[in-house]
MARBAMI-192866 format. One record per residue (C-alpha): residue in three letters; x, y, z. Coordinates in steps of 0.05 Angstrom, whole numbers, plus 5000, padded with zeros to 4 digits. Layout:
BEGIN
ALAXYZ/...
***
This chain:
BEGIN
MET457250855035/LYS463950665003/ILE462350514932/LYS468950384913/LEU469749854962/PHE465449374919/ALA467749534855/ALA474849394875/SER473748994942/ALA481248574941/MET483349344953/ALA481349315024/LEU488448935031/ALA492249505017/LEU491950245042/ALA484650415060/ALA481950965096/GLY481851025172/THR481151475226/VAL479651995282/ALA477952665310/CYS483253105328/SER480953755332/ALA473654035313/PRO472353935241/GLU471754595196/ALA463654555212/PRO459354215270/PRO458853505254/ARG453053265212/VAL447052895258/LEU444052395225/SER437052615206/GLU430252355223/GLU429052275156/THR435651915135/THR434951485201/ALA427451295181/LEU429351055108/PHE432950445137/ALA427950305195/ASN423049755169/ILE428649345141/PRO430548685182/ALA437448695213/GLY441948205199/SER443747565232/GLY450847295262/TYR457347635287/PHE457748155236/ALA450448445239/SER452148935292/ASP457849345315/SER462249025360/THR462449045435/LEU469349065444/PRO472949725458/PHE473350225392/GLN468749665364/ALA475449245348/PRO473248595315/ASP473148045365/PHE477247475328/SER476046985383/LYS468046965362/ILE469846955284/THR470746315249/GLU471746205168/GLU464645985165/ASP462046655179/TYR463846945122/LEU460146725065/PRO453646805100/ALA455547465135/PHE457447665063/ARG450747495027/GLU446847755079/GLY450548445078/MET449248495009/LYS441848385018/ILE441248865071/HIS445449285026/THR440549234970/ALA434549355015/GLN437649985037/ILE438750204964/ASP432250064948/ALA429050525000/ILE432951144979/LYS431850954905/ASN424050934921/ASN423351444966/PRO417951904942/ALA420752474969/GLU424653004927/ALA432252874934/ASN435853184978/PHE443453215008/ASP440852805068/ASN435552255039/THR439952054984/ILE447352314987/VAL448252235068/ALA443851535066/LEU448451245009/GLU454251465060/VAL451051015118/SER448150415075/GLY451649805078/GLU455249795150/MET454349005159/LEU457648855081/GLY463649365105/ARG464849085169/VAL465448335140/ALA469748605079/ARG474848965130/VAL476048365168/PHE475647905110/PHE481248215073/ALA485348415128/LEU485847675141/THR486947425062/GLY492647935068/SER496147805126/ASN493847085159/THR490746675095/THR488346005095/ASP486145515038/GLY479445645063/LEU479446325059/ASP482246294994/ALA476845864962/ILE472046434998/ASN476047024963/GLU475046644898/GLU467546574908/ILE465847204938/SER469847754896/PRO465447654835/GLU458647684875/LEU461648344902/THR463648634838/ALA456848444811/HIS453248804875/GLY457149464874/ASP455149504791/ALA448449424812/ILE448449974857/THR453950494821/LEU449650314748/ASP443550374767/PRO439450934733/VAL434051084788/LEU439751204838/PHE443151514797/ALA437952014771/ARG437052174853/VAL444052354857/LYS444652814797/ALA438553174817/VAL442053354887/TYR448353454848/ASP445153934798/LYS443054384844/ARG449154404892/ASP450455084885/SER443255274923/LEU444354784979/ASP447455005039/LEU453654585043/ASN460554655073/THR466354365034/GLU466553705061/ASP459453605045/THR460453824978/THR466953364974/LEU462552824988/LEU456952994932/GLU461953064881/ARG465352514896/THR459152064899/TYR457152404826/ASP463752284797/ASP464851564819/MET458051364795/VAL459751734722/HIS466251354725/ALA463350694738/GLY458350764683/ALA452251194699/LEU451851574639/LEU453150934589/THR447350664547/GLU444350004573/GLU448249644528/GLN455149874552/LYS453649854621/GLU452049064610/GLU458549084584/VAL461949454635/LYS458548954691/ALA461248364646/ILE468748634644/ASN467748784717/THR466148114739/ALA471647794697/LEU476648284728/SER475348104792/GLU475747364782/LYS482247494744/THR486247924789/THR483547534851/ALA486446884814/PHE492847284794/GLY494347474869/LYS492946724892/MET497346494835/VAL503546954856/ARG502846764924/GLU503046034913/ALA509046174857/THR512646534916/VAL512246054966/ALA513745484904/GLY519845924889/ALA523945934951/LEU530345644946/VAL532045034969/VAL539744804990/ASP542244155016/SER548344475059/ARG549844945102/GLU556445055066/GLU552345355012/LEU549145885051/ALA556846135070/GLY556546905087/LEU550046875119/SER549146985195/ASP547646385248/THR540646705257/ASP539646715182/ILE542045965176/GLU538045725232/ALA531846075209/ALA533245735137/ALA533245035174/LYS527045235208/ALA524045435140/ALA525044825114/ALA523344335172/GLU515944685169/ARG516544455096/GLY517443785112/MET524543835083/ALA528743745153/GLY536743725142/LYS535244255079/PHE535545005081/VAL530045455047/ILE530346125036/PRO523346395022/LEU522346994970/GLN519647624984/ASN515848004938/THR520348424904/THR525348224844/GLN532348284890/GLN532547844950/PRO535248125025/LEU540547565033/LEU542847624961/PRO549048084988/ASN551747675041/LEU551847025003/GLU559046814983/ASN557146294928/ARG556346564871/ASP552146044836/VAL546845934902/ARG546246824887/GLU544046674817/LYS539846094834/LEU536746564879/PHE535347164835/THR533246644782/ASN527746384827/SER525347034843/VAL524947364775/ASN522746754738/ARG517646574795/ALA510946644758/ASP513946524681/GLN515845804684/GLY509845474651/GLY504845104702/GLU498745334736/ASN502045874773/ASP504946184704/THR501446874708/ARG503547124636/LEU496546974603/ILE491947204662/LEU495747884667/ALA495248004589/GLU487847874603/ILE487048364653/ALA491048864608/SER485948754554/LEU479248784596/ARG482249484624/ALA483549764558/GLN476149514527/LYS473149794586/ALA476950444582/ALA474850524506/LEU467450414534/PHE468351094573/GLY471051384506/ASN478351414528/PRO484351214497/ASP487250734545/TRP486650494620/ALA491850954643/THR486851624620/TYR480851294644/THR483351134714/MET487151714730/TYR481252124736/ASP481652324810/ARG488752294819/MET492952974837/ALA497052884772/LYS490252784730/GLU493052504665/PRO498452034641/LYS502952504610/THR504752934676/ALA506352334713/LEU510652124654/ASP513152794636/PHE515452784718/MET518152104713/GLU522252244645/GLN526352854679/MET529452214723/VAL531551784658/GLY537752104630/PRO541252224701/LEU539051584722/ALA541251184658/GLU548351564670/THR548551344747/GLN547350624726/ARG553050624676/ARG558050904724/GLU555450474788/ALA556349924746/GLY563650074725/VAL565350164797/LEU561849554815/ASN566049264752/GLU572449494785/GLN571449164855/ILE569748474827/LYS576148504797/LYS580048814853/THR577048174894/GLY579947654840/GLY573747624806/ASP574247474736/PHE566947654709/GLU562148254702/VAL556548434749/LYS550248144740/PRO543648234775/TRP545447744830/ASP551948004837/TRP550348714842/TYR548148824918/ARG553348434946/TYR559048834907/ALA555349444919/GLU555749294994/GLN563349204995/VAL564449844956/ARG559850165011/LYS563349885062/GLU569550185032/LYS567150855016/TYR563550945071/ASP565550445122/LEU558750225129/ASP556749495155/GLU549949325148/GLU550748805203/GLN553749245246/VAL548349745243/LYS543249235259/GLN545949085326/TYR542249825341/PHE535449685317/GLU532149205369/LEU525249205330/THR520849415406/SER525350015413/VAL524850235343/LEU517350155351/GLU516550425431/ASN522150835432/GLY523651155363/ILE516051195324/PHE512251305382/TYR516851795411/ALA517852135350/ALA509652195347/THR509652445418/GLU514552975404/LEU511053235337/TYR505053125359/GLY503753015436/ILE499652365421/THR501851775472/PHE501051015475/GLU499550415523/LYS500149765497/ARG494849285518/ASP493048455521/ASP485148545528/LEU483948555454/PRO483247795410/VAL488347825355/TYR488447395288/HIS496047205302/PRO499647115365/ASP504747455336/VAL499948145331/THR500448645387/THR495249265400/TYR496749945439/THR491350475451/VAL492851155426/PHE492151845466/GLU490752465449/ALA495453045483/ASP490253165535/GLY489152445543/SER483352265513/GLU482851655476/MET484251675393/GLY483950945373/VAL487550275376/PHE493550115337/TYR494849355314/PHE501749195297/ASP503248535260/PRO510948515230/PHE512147825219/GLN513847505152/ARG510446765149/PRO507546385088/SER499646575102/LYS501847325089/ARG502547645027/GLY508947985014/GLY510148755023/ALA508249235079/TRP501449635090/MET496349945132/SER489049925138/ASN482750025180/PHE479249555220/VAL474450085241/ASP473450775200/GLN473551545239/THR467051805224/TYR463952415271/LEU457152155229/LYS457151555270/GLY461451725325/THR466551215312/LYS474551245328/PRO480350945283/VAL482350175295/ILE488350145247/TYR493349625232/ASN500749625205/VAL502748965169/LEU510048855157/ASN514548205125/ILE520448235174/PRO524347605182/LYS523147355249/ALA528947085293/ALA530646495315/GLU527346345385/GLY531246595442/GLU535047085392/PRO533947895398/GLN529248125347/LEU534148615302/VAL531548905239/SER535749275179/PHE535749945172/ASP531549825109/ASN526449495154/VAL527550095201/ASN524950605149/THR518750075130/LEU516750155198/PHE516250915202/HIS513950935130/GLU507950495145/PHE506750835217/GLY506151455177/HIS500751185141/ALA497751065214/LEU498551805230/HIS494551965171/GLY488851475192/PHE488751755268/PHE488952425255/ALA482752435211/ASP477952965217/GLN471952795176/ASN463952725182/TYR464652255127/ALA468451575131/SER468151515050/ILE473552225052/SER476752055122/GLY484151945136/THR487351585077/ALA481251625034/THR485851974984/ALA487952034916/ARG492851454900/ASP498451934879/PHE497652344945/VAL496551715001/GLU503851495000/TYR506352215012/PRO504852285094/SER507951545107/GLN514551765066/VAL515552445104/ASN515052045173/GLU521251615146/MET525152275161/TRP524952205233/ALA528351535236/THR534851885231/TYR533052465266/PRO538852545322/SER534052645384/VAL529952075362/LEU535551555346/GLN538751815409/ASN532451555442/TYR531350925408/ALA537950705373/LYS541050285426/HIS546249715417/HIS542049065433/GLU547848815484/THR551249415514/GLY545649945509/GLU550950415472/THR547350895437/ILE548250865357/PRO555351275340/ASP553651915312/GLU559051775254/LEU555751095246/ILE549051535234/ALA553452005190/LYS555551395145/ILE548351165139/GLU546051845102/ALA551651895064/ALA551651225044/ALA544351355023/LYS546151714965/PHE550051104944/ASN546750564891/GLN541351014874/GLY542950704795/TYR539650094827/ASP535050224884/PHE531650864848/GLY532450514783/GLU528449864793/VAL522650344824/VAL522450734759/GLU523250204714/ALA516949894747/ALA512950554744/LEU514450614670/LEU512649904657/ASP506350004697/MET504850574655/LYS506250184587/TRP501649594601/HIS496650084615/ALA497650574552/LEU495249994511/SER489650064463/PRO483649494463/GLU486549254397/GLU493249334426/ALA492648964488/ALA487848374450/ALA494648214403/ILE498348104465/ASN495147394477/THR501246844483/VAL506046754534/GLU511746914487/ALA507647574465/VAL507647774538/ASP515747654545/GLU516948094481/PHE511648694504/GLU515548674581/ARG522848634543/LYS520049144491/SER517749644543/LEU523549584587/GLU528749704533/GLU525150334504/LEU526350644577/GLY533850734557/LEU536150454625/GLU541249894642/ILE534949344647/GLY539848764628/LEU543649024703/VAL538149334729/PRO531248934734/PRO524949294753/ARG523249174827/TYR517148734806/ARG516848384734/SER509448424704/THR508647664726/TYR509047824796/PHE506748544792/ASN501148524852/HIS500949254860/ILE498149314788/PHE494948674769/SER492348384838/SER486148784844/PRO480949024792/ALA483949744797/GLY489149724854/TYR495950134839/SER494650094759/SER497550674723/GLY498550914793/TYR505450564815/TYR508851284790/SER505651494854/TYR511151274899/LEU516351714865/TRP510752294854/THR509852244931/GLU517152234939/MET517452874908/LEU512253164960/ASP516052865012/ARG522953065008/ASP520053804989/SER516553795054/ARG522653485091/LYS526054075066/TRP520254455100/PHE521054125163/MET528554295166/ASP528154935147/ASN523855155204/GLY526454835262/GLY525354055244/LEU522953605306/THR517854135339/ARG510954125363/GLU509154735330/ASN511554375264/GLY507553715271/ASP501154155294/HIS502454505227/TYR502853895183/ARG497353535220/LYS492654185215/THR494254245133/VAL494753505114/LEU494152975158/SER487153155187/ARG484453335117/GLY482752645085/GLY480152725019/THR476553375029/MET481053874985/ASP484153944923/TYR491253614935/PHE496254194908/GLU492254694953/MET493054275018/PHE500854324997/ASP500854984986/ASN497455125055/PHE502554695079/ALA509554935050/GLY506955615026/ARG508455394953/GLU507654904891/PRO511754224907/ASP519554264874/VAL522853644848/THR529653914862/PRO530753704936/MET528452904905/LEU533452934857/GLU539153194907/ALA536752664959/ARG537352104907/GLY543652374882/LEU541952504818/THR543753274808/GLY550953114789/SER554553444855/ASP555052744885/LYS558552384824/
***
């Protein structure tokens, strides 16, 4: 059983566990004992599609047989069966042991897990009004169900009985990890609280489930409604014909034929801003983005996010913690807020200096090109791109010509994985998919054995939330003998019909990044799904995916996939050199917006219950955000955070999510950049290096201390210096 699934069910949208066997695990796979199997023997099976494992290869979901009407009955029947299984564990007259309690918990709730994985995959990637309504209805029920398990005193007594005698049991490392995580998670959920406190926690959890689900829906609707609508093609001067055709198509789809629509992406900055020549249009697009959910009306999220922050602070206090950040970081690599804050504060001074220096450069560029104004956020990327072109002679449109989507995936990402790990890929067309844009591949081990299945869903659409992510339809576990079924979801603008599907280099990086998560899932090597693959700490899970980005510009990989879509010419070495040199440019904005978002996240979650309760009006929310950002000492008037509070889905659209954890992207970048240095110091893209990384990191799941894991890989503690150098923040690139 994945206890966390029910306490934070919406997180099935984000990065999940996943996985499959590669080499043999550290100990022989545990087999379900007769004692464990007998516990559930008399519990009636469910009905409907989700009652049993799929009969498709790898137990992949059969989307041709699933309808929206299946979900609510399956959720409720799954909870009913799960409750019966928990009762069987609790009421077992035999003394509690590892098999009849911990392993039994691990394998309980199978039907509920099946429906949850599919349902939350669709509400993120291809939702409908019907699915949204189901989500609103079922999320509180799932939360209450999870609470009933994690806060059950009889069940906890059995878990504690096994935990207390753990040193005398014959457990391997993975067994011990599962036992300790089960115990710690139940304690963290409130198992040691008084009955009165438990009831308070249950009420808070239910309220958080309702409000975070509502927040996510409001942001999605605000993002759709916030799209920029213009009347004429002339207003879009500077955009490519493809972009303009896409805008016309988007308008037609919204019933506004003859107009042009630029949809918003999830972040504050918008990808088309640099190309728009009309400054007024740039400002309107930026303003629509930054104010999408704070203009009053039904999609204004300010009050609901304040309520979420207040509820979290109240819950933390019940556990004796001063704030939500302290409460929620118990299982992180960084362990406590101070560690994360000290790490980020190392960057603030150099970053503020870089922001001011870069703003000066952009103001000079504006004057040089005849402008009579100072740079604003809606101008920043346009003039930064001009400076980039002059300084590095880099034209993003020129670069895109070498990156055709299928080639990036099959000749770049797959090729690099084959070179590093020996795995191969074969496209298939026999598996039903949830949208016509989705393609599937079988993944094979170096010896030809099947590892699992990969689903690829690249294109932006109104039914998909913003961003990019990876998760599993099926988790890897030796205990059940299942192999991973993994999906990557992205939001790449789809080319007009008949046009080549070219992608920006930023999207190339995102593609490599998300497949890094997939590799982490495919290489899982665990007995237990709860600690398999990407089931790691929030501030560790992004590390392997960021490392995989390094191969996007590795010479031999580039030569294999970066081909001009018309001429077939390989991307010139000098253009790659410009891309790499330009990577350190504009860090005042690129890095600054992420640091600001991470620190803003911490500010919201460092509030005491009294402080949070005082933020109870839209004006108070605005003031808190403004003051929090100003205190950072960064140039927030020029560089707003990557997400304002009002559309910060990472931290407000699930009961826990990335709350107090957005710093993780920075923390894992430190691990990533230090690991890239190790790879390059040891010969780069070699099978030996790939196998070493797979053995020490990618196959370990959540089975050991993360500092120890990194030390096993690199032979030392992580160092922040390579990250600062890569960002151009050490002073050597001024």
